[in-house]
N, C-alpha and C positions, 0 to 999 in steps of 0.2 A: 504494500500500500504506500501511497505517497504521503508526505507530510503536508500539513495545512499550507505551508509556504510554497511547496512545490505545486499543490493544487491551484492556489491563487495565481501563481505564475503561468500555469498551463491555461487556465480559464482566461486570463488576460491576453495571452498569445492568440488563442482561438478567437476571442471577441474582436481583437484588432484586425485579424485577417478577414473575418466576416464583415466587419464594418467597412474595411477598405474595398472589399469586393462588391458590397451593396451600395457604396457611395453614401452611406448613412453616417451620421455623426457618432452614434453609439449603438452597440448591440449588447444587451445585458444577458446574464445567465438565464433569466426567465425566458427571454425570447429564444435563446438557443434550445432550451428544454422543450418549449412549446412547438418549435419547428420540427424537432426530431422525436417527438413524443412516442409515436407508435413503434418506431424502430428501437428506441431506447427501452421501452417497456418490454418489447419482445425479447431483447437481449437479456434483460434482467430476469424475466420469467424462465428463460432457458438456463441461465446461470443458477437459479434457485434449485433446479433439478440436477445439478452437477453431482457426479459420484463423490467428489471430494467435499466433505462436510464444511471445510474451511471456506471454500468458494461460495457455497450456499449461504453460509453465515455472514460473509462479507457483503452480500447483496442487500441485506436488510437496511443498513444505513443509507444506501443509495435510494431505495424506495422512499425512506423517510424524507430525505433531502428533496426528491422530486415532488412529493406531496406538499412539502412546505413551500417550495418555489411556486407551484401551481396555485396554492391557496393565497399566497401573497399577491400573485398576479391578479387573481379573481377579486380580491379585496380592494385592489386599486381601481377597479372599474366602477 
């Protein structure tokens, strides 16, 4: 797993690339999650069924983060 600092750096990197490609001022993590939600959820569900219990256990925080990000996004509307 990545440290929080590494995660923040990776998210910043991806956000900058997407913002540059879309010619938008900013693209936040919520937007990235929303745009890739189906693929992301599919990958997480597949990972939950992994034979390695450690892999399945590691997925739970990702689901929690996605739900939190989506909830924040909906609350802003």
